[in-house]
N, C-alpha and C positions, 0 to 999 in steps of 0.2 A: 407517337409520343407528342404530347402537347408542347407548344412553344415555351421556352424558358421564361419569357416575359409574361405569358398568360398564367403561369403558376402564381404570380404575384398580383392578382387582380384585387380590385377594391377601389373605393373612392379616396381621393386625396383629402386630407384633413386641413383645417385652417391653421393648425399649429406646425405644419410641415416646414422643414428648414429650406432655405434658399438653395436652389440647385447649384452644385459645384461645377465649375468648368474643368475641362481636361487638364489645364495647367494647375488649378487649385487643388485638385484631388490628391496627388502624391503628398503634398505638404500637409493636408488635413489628415491623411492616413498616418503619416509619420508622427505627427503631434499626438494623435489619439492613441497610437500604439505605445509611445513613450510614457504617456500618462497612465494607460491601462496596466502597464508592466508593474506599476507601484502596488497593484492589487496582490501580485504574487510575492510581495515583500511585507505583507500584512498592513500596508499603509493605505487602507481603503479611504480614509478621510481625505488625505492629500490627493489621491487618485480622483475622487469625486470632484474635489475643488478644481483640479486642473481640467478634467473632462467637461465640467460645466461651462468653461470658457468658450468651448466650441459648439457649433450647432449642426455639424455634419452628421450623416448617418453613422459614421465611424465613432464619433464622440458619443452619440446616443446609445450605440451598441455597448460601448465601454461602460457607460453609467448603468445600463441595464445589467451588464455582467457583474458589476460590483455588488448590486443588491441581490442578484440571483445567487451568487456564491454564498452570501450570508443566509439567504433563505434555504438553500440546499444543505448547508452545514448545520443549521440550527432548527429547521422545521417550525419556526415560530410563525403563527398565523398572520400577525400584523406585518412582519417583514415580507411574507409571501404575497400579501395584498399589495404592498408598496412595489414589490418587484414586478408583479403582474401589470401594474399601471405603467411602470417605466418600460417594460418589455414591449407593451402595446405601442408606446410612443416610438420606440426604436423600429418596430416592425413597420409602422406607417411611413416613417421617413425613408427606410430602405425601399419599400414598395414604390413610393412616389419617384424616387431617383431612378429606380430600375425602369419604370414606365417611360420616363423622359429619355433615357438612353436608348430605349427601343424605338421611340418615335423619331429621334434625331441622332442616329448613330455617328454622324460626322462630328458632332459636338462632344461626343463622349470619349472617354479614355480609349485609345487605340491599342489593342493587344493582338499580337500575332497568334495567340494561343486560344483565347476565350472570346465568346460573343460579347458584343457591347453590353455593358451593365452587369456583367457577371459578378463583379465585386459587390454590387448591391444585392444581387440574387443570393450570394453567400451570406451577407449580413441578414437578409430576410430569413434564410433557412436557419441561421443560428438563433434568431429571435423565436422562430417557431419551435425549435428544440427546447429552448429555455421555457417557453410558454407551456409546452407539453409537460415538462417535468413539474412545473408549478401546479398545473391542472391535476396531474396524477396525485400529487401530495395533498391536494385539496380534499376535503371530506365528502365531496359530492361525486357520486358515480357518473352522473351526466357530464360533469366537467372533466372527469377522467377520460371518458369516451371521446369527448371533443379533443382532448389532449392527444389521444392515440391517432386521431384523424390528422391532426397537425403534423405528427411524426411522419405520417404517410406522405403528406405534401412536401415536407422537407426532404424526404428521400428522393422524390421526383426531381426536385431542384438540384440536389447534390449529384444525382446521377447524370443529369445533362451537363453540368459543369465538368464532371469527370470525363464524360464522353468526348467533349471538345478537346480536353487535354490529351486523351488517348489518341485521337485522330492526328493531332499535331505531332505528337511524339512518333507516331507510326510513319508520318510523312518524312521525318528525319531519320528513319531507320533505327529509332531508339528501342523499338519493341513495345510490348504491352504488359510488362510485369507489374505486379501489385505494388512494388516499391515505387512505381511512378504514378501511384494513386489511381491506377486503372480499376474500375469497378465492373469489369466485363463479366459477362455471364448472367447479368440481370435480364430477365425476360421482358418482352415488350407488353405482355398482358398476363392476367392471372392464369388463364387456361394454359398458355404456353409455358409459363413457369412451372405449373403443376406437372405438365407433361414431361418437361425436361428433367425435373428432379427425380423422376422414377428411375432414370438410368444414369444419374450423375456419378462421377467419380472424383476423388480428391484432386483439386487443382483446376477443375473444369468450371467452377462457378464461384462467384463472390458470395453466394448464399442469400442475397437480398432480392426480394421480389419487388419490382417497381412497375406496377401496371400503368399503362398510358391512358386507359379509359376506365371510367367507374365500373367496378365489378358489381355483381348482384348484391353482395353484402353492403356496398356503398349505398345502394338504393334504399336500404332500410334505415339509413341514418339521416335524421331530419336536418343535420347541419352540413350536408354535402354541398359544396359550392356549385352553383348553377353555371352552365356554359354562358359566357358573355356573348351578347348579340353583336354582330359585326356588320358594318355597312361597307359594301364595295371593298372587300379586303384585297390588298395588293399582293402580288406574287413577289416574294423576297428575291432580291438580286443575287443572293449567294446562299449556299447551304447553311441552314441554321442549327444543324446538329441534332436532327430528330431521326429516330429510328423509323424505318418504314413499317407500317402496321402489317401484321401477319394474319392471314385468314386461316385460322386453325379450327374452325367450328366443326368441320366434317372430316378431319384426318385422324388417323390413329396415333397412339402415343409414340411409337417408334418413328413414324413419319414426322410428327411434331418436333421430335428431338433433332431429326436431320434438318428440318427447316430452320430451327433455331441456330444450329451450327453454321448454316450458310450465312447468317447475318451477323455472326460474332467473330471477332478475331481470336486467334489462339490464346488460350488462357495460360497464365504462368504456372509452371509445375516445377517446384524446387528439385524434385527427384531427377527430373530430366536434365538438370544442369549440374548434377553431381552433389547437390545439397541434400540434406536429410529433411524430409517432411516432418513437421512437428505437430503436436496436438494443440498446445497452448502457447508455447514460446515463439518468438519471432524467428524468421529465417534471415539471418544477418546478411547473407549474400543479396537477398532481395531488397532489403530496406536500406542498403548502403548507397544506393543511387542518390546523388546530390542534384536536386533540381536546379540549383544555382549554376550548374554548368549549362543549363538550357536557356536561362534568362536571368538578367540582373534587375529587371523591372520590379520595383517594390510592390506594385499593385498585383502583378502576376504571382509574386512570391506569397503575398497575403492570401490570395485566392487558393493557391496550392496548399499551403500549410493549414488553412482553415478547413478545406475540404477533407484533407487527411485526418484532421482532428475529429470533425463531426461525423463523417461516414465511418471512420475507424471505431469511434465510440459506439455508434449505433450497432455496427456489426457485432461488436464485443458484447454489448448488453443483451442483444437478442439471442446470441448463442448460449447465454448462461441462464435463460429464463427457465424456471422449474416447469416440469411437465404440466401441472395443473393450470398455471398461469398462462402457459403457451396456448391453451385453447382459446383464450380471449384474443390474444394477438393474432391468431389464425384468421379471425374475422377481418383483419386489416392486411392480410397477405404478408405478414412479417416472418422472416426467417434469417438468422444471422450466421456468420462464419467467424469463429474465433481467431483462426490463423490469419485470415485477411485483416481482421480488425486490429490485431496486434502489429502486423506489418505496417499498416497505415499509421498507427499511433507512433511507432518507433520512427517512421519517416518524418512525422511532424515534429518530433523532439529535436530534430536537426535545426529547428528555428527557435532555439531556447530564449532568444532575446525578445521575441514578441509574445503576446499573450496566448496565441494559438499554440506555439511550441511549449510554453510554460505549463499550460493546462494539459497538454498531451503528456508531458513528463509527470505531472501530478497524477493523472489518471493511470498511466502505465505503472508507476510505482504502487499506487493504491490497489490496483487490481491484483498485481503479483503478491504484494505483501498482505493483502486481505483475502479476497475471494479465492485466488489460486492456492495461496498458502494454506487455506482451510481444508482443501480437498485432499483426498487420500489416493485415489486411483488416477494418477497422472504420469506422463512420460518423464524420462530422466532429465530432458532438457526443458521441461515446462517452466522451471525457475532459473533463468540465466543470471545467476547471482553476481558474477563478475561484472557483467554489463549493467545490471541494476545499480550496483554500488558505484560504478563510474558515473552513471546518470545522476544519482543522488549527490555525489560529490560536486558535480558541475552545477546543479541547481542550488546547492547550499552556498556555493561561491558566488553565484549570480544574485541570489536573494538571501543574504545572510541574516536578515531580521525576521524572516518568516518562521513561525513555529510549525507550519505544515510539513516542512522538510525534516524537522526534528522528530515529528510524529512518525514519519516514514522510517527514519533511522531506528527509532525504538521498535517499530514493528519488525524490522529486519533482524534486530538483536533478539527479539522474542522468538522469531522463527528459528534462530540458532540456539535456542534454549538458554539464552543469556538474559533471563528475566530480571535478575537483580540490576544488571546494567541498564536494561530498558527502563526500569522504574527510576533509576538515577537520572537518566537523560530527561525523562518526563518531569522531573522535580527541579531541574536546574534552570537558570536564566530568568529573565523578567517575564512578566505576563504578556501575552499577546494583546495588542490593542483591539483585536477582533474577539469579542466575547464568545462567538461561536467556535473559533479555533481553540480558545482557552478551555471551553467546555469539552471539546473533543480530546484535548490533551489530558484533562482530568479523568475522563471516562476511560481512556486507554490505560492510564496509570492504575485506575481502580481494577480493571480486568487483570492486569499483570499481578497485582497484589492478591487477587482471588486465586490465580494459578499458583502463587507462592504459598498459599495458606496462611498469609499474614492477616488474620481475620479482623483484628481491631482496626488496623490501618485501612483495610479494605472497606469495612463498614463506614468509617469516618469519611472516606473519599467518595463513596457512593452517595452518602447523605449530602455531601458538598455539591454533587452533581444536581441535586434537586433545585438548588438555588441558582444554577447556571443554565439549565436547559429544561424546558417544560414538555419535551417530547414524550418521555415515558417515566415520570416520577414514581409511578407504582412499581415499576421494575427496579428502580434504584432502592426504594424502601424494602422491597422483597429480598434483594441480595444482601442488604445491610442486616436485615433480620435473620437471614440464613446464616450469616457469619456468626451472629451471637448465639444461634442454636448450637453451632459447633463448639463455641466457647463454653456454653452451658454443659454440654456433654463431656467435654474435656475435664472440666473442674468439678463435675458433679460429685465424684467420690473422693476427691483430694482436697478441694477448697470450697466448702459450701457457701462461703460468703461471696466469692467470685462467681460461683455458679448462679446464685440468687440474683446478683447484679446483671449478669448476662441474660438470664431468663427474663428479667424485667425489660431490658432493652429489646430483646427479640420480640417479646409480646407487643411492645410499643410500636416498633417499626412494621411488623407484619400486619398489625391492625390498621396501619395507615394505608395499606395497599389498596383496599377496595375503594376508598374515597378518592384515590388518585388515578384510577383506571377507568376506561370506558368513555372518556371524554374525547379522545383523539380517534379519528377515523382514517382509514386508507381505502379509497374507492368504496366509501359508505360502509365499510366493515371495521369492527374493532381491530386494533393492532394484535397480531398473533401472541406476542408476549403478554399483553394485557389479559387476553383470554386465558392463557396458560396459568399465570400467577393467581388470577381470581379463582380458577378451578381448584388450584392447590390449597388456597386459604379455605375455601368451602369444604374441601375434603377433610382438612385437619379439624375444622370446627365440628363437622359431623362425627368424626372419630372421638373427639373430646366429649361430646354429648352422649354418644351411645356407649362409650366405655367408662364414662364418669371419671375422667382424668383431666388434668390441666391441658390447656391448649398447647403448650410447649412440649409436654410429654406425648402429645398426639401427632407431632410432626413425624413424618415417615423417613425413608431412606435419605441419607445425606443430601439435603437440597442444594448445598454449595457444590458438591461434586457433580450433581445432575446439571446445575446451571453452567458449570465449567464445560461440561460436555457440549452443550448447545452453542457455546462460544468457542469451540475447538480448542479448549484449554489443554487437554492431554497431548495434543500435537506440539505444544510449546513447552510442556513440562519436561524437566530432566528426571533422572531416576529417583532422586530424593523426593520430588513433588509427587511423582506417580505412586511411590510407596506410601506416602502420606495419604493420598486419595484412597488407596486400598484400606489403609488403617481406619479412615473415617467410615468406609462402607462396612468394615468388619464390626464396628460398634453396633450396628443394627442386628447383625447376625448373632451377636453375643447376648442379646436380650432374651430373657426367659420366654417371652411370648412370640418369638420370631416364627416358630413353626405354625402358629395360628394366623400369621399375617396373610392378607389376601393375595391372590395370584399376581395382581399388577405390581404390588410392592416388590415381590420376589423377582419378577421379571426386570424391573428397573435396576435393582441391585446387581443382578447377574450380567445385565448388559453393560453397566458402567464398569464393573470389575473386568469384564472381557476386554473392554477398550483399553484399560490400564495394562492388562497383560500383553495385549498386542504391541503397545508402544514400548513395553519393556523387552520386546523380542520373544516373548513366550506365546507364540502363535498357536501352538497346539492347546495350551491351557485356555487361550481365548476362545478357540473353536468349541472346546468342551463346555465352557461356561455358557456359550450361546446355545449349543445343542440341548443341554440338560435344563438350563435355567430360563431360557427365553423361547426358543423355537419349539420345544417339546410341550410348552404350555398351550392350552386351548385358547385360541384368540377370542372366541365367543365368551369364554369364562372370564377372561381379562376384561373384556368390554362390559361385562355385566357387573363389575365391581362398583361400589359407590364412588361417584365422582372419579371414574376410572382414568388411570394413565394408560391411554390406548396406543401410545407410540412405540413401546418396546418391540412388539412383533415385527412391524415393517422395518423399523430401524435395525432390528436384529438381523434381518436378511441383508441389509446394506453392510452391516459390520462383518457378516459372514462372507460377503463378496470381497471385502477388503482383505480378509484373512486369506482367501483363496488366491487373490492377486499377489499378496506377499509370498505365499507358498510357491506360486508358479514362477516367481522371480521377476514379476512385473512384465513390461512390454515384450521382453524377449523370451517369455516363458512358454511352456508347452501349450499348444492350442486347445487341447482337450481340457486342461485345467482352467484356461481362460474362458472356455465355453461354460464351465460350471460357475465361474464368477459372473458371467453374463446372465445366466439363469436366475441367480439370486437377485441381481439387479432388476430383472424383469418382474419378479414378485413384488418388489417395492413400487415399480412403475404402475402396476395394475391394482395396487392396494387402494382401498377407499380412503377418504380424508382422515387425517390424524393430526395430533398436536404438533405444531411447529413444522409442518411438512415442507414449508417453503425453504427452511434452512437446510433440511436434509435433501430436498429436491435439487438444490444447487449442486450438491456433491454428486447426486445421482446423474444429473445432466452432464456434468463434467466426466464422470466415469464412463457413461455411455459413449460419449464422443471419443474418449481415449481408446476404448475397446474397438470401436469402429475403425479407428486409425490402425489398430493392430490386426484388422481383418476379421474381427469377431462381430457377427451381426447380433441384433437384439431380438431375434425370433428363434 
């Protein structure tokens, strides 16, 4: 493993801040943390003003974080460019201070736990993570790849910091549990990690590969850092926290696994301590350890909470990567572990008063109320509702002005099928001074209005999003138009005047779609929803021309119910809204030309109806709809349709897997039934590319991990 200091190589810039003394450092950190905490209360303007008064790496990191949050929430190019510049400044300052601490350890902050300069190493790793995110959001594939490489470097830094902490705790007899931010189980190089993973069992590995030397894949990247030349290197006077390299070139997999075990401490296993291993949720016994019983040093606590935040987040993100995207990450030897990630984030939330703990709370709530709440095949304790509500209450009390916590409260209400209350919360109070937060609040409100089938309000709110956020205006116009399509159909036979008005608005908004899509890129590719809505518009235009009918008459199966599906609306709907969705689907079946509709339209309708049935508890009806209306269809025939909706067959297999999971009784169900569930998932995993596969891929990845925890393999 390379030295912690060598991970932060580079030349010092002329704008670098004056080096802090060991006496100055705690005061600078305290001041920077107090100012940065204002960010969590939506008071970014004051936070930036206060942080600008200081020149320490901590202050520069805080200023970079303020802009990064705005960039990550709003996806605005100008803000991302500003954030990139400020992040680079913070990265340079942290790197310079780290080098100084390495050169002269006696003048640096003295910690009994971490090597000299670890606080700056952490700052540097945080800037690398932020830089990586901004790079991935950039429209350039090259920049995105550079971003992934920065992630890899940050992993190495965080791993060494954590190893230093683990060794110290072990010397005190504290053990090596994940609650103590141990990231044990990471291999010392790519080949060792690959060998180890073949025989890994739950609890044996953190799941993150942290190679100490460049892999073959690294050699293909033109932006790999070169080894720095060293003249007369001195032998360090004390152990620097590096893992001894393993010679694994000529040994077999089982031997490699044994070699790795010799160099690693016992990994934490919740089951061994009487706790229950979970798939997604935290192990409360593990993360209840309070690091403040080990040290009261503010710098050590900053390092600990920051490492838990950063490494926990990365573990979590990598564990949720859809299968297709995971192929790219494999080039960088990335693999995450969700359970470890959540444990570390929960541990970081114990430091709510500093920005590390605040962000950990925001991420923990966001993932549970967003990504996890969207998934269907999860364990019973995947959503620790009581604990999440407690965390939310504490955060709202600490940061009462922030609308971000109100957003999370609304999401929790929506998950409880209390959509009306969620809309009410998103409508109350003053606007956030952060326009990006206000845009998120408006978008969340619009989604809930869509699930409630309150079409006029939904359309108005999505159109309002266009003026607040430029990330995907085409999608906003598409949903607004889809709302008026439903209003047209509702009033067509009873109120011709209203129907005509709605048709005009639908036509207007839907024809705005194509001029507002295709401009944004993610890793040099169009946004998936942009591709999807453009194809739908082209499909309806083609139908209008070939059938000699109006554009609105050419619209197919309820586009609003279809869009609700991709935003996991049925999971949030109550019985009334689900029945309303079925009613909107029945409208298409009631048309005289339904029998002559192409195969893909019929597959879309039957899949959406099956989903509604499932959430109504009518699992047998859901399975029948999938079997007869989706899976019995010839996938090649569906694919051959004009501007085809190619997603129902693979998604149909996913929905069938969920039905089988429900029928089996979930995680405690019959193994044979769960094996059938697994086989349906396998069909989705092996399917070729299809529309919006990343959104379904997240659910599939979560389902696969859940089944593996239940002892059901994927083969």
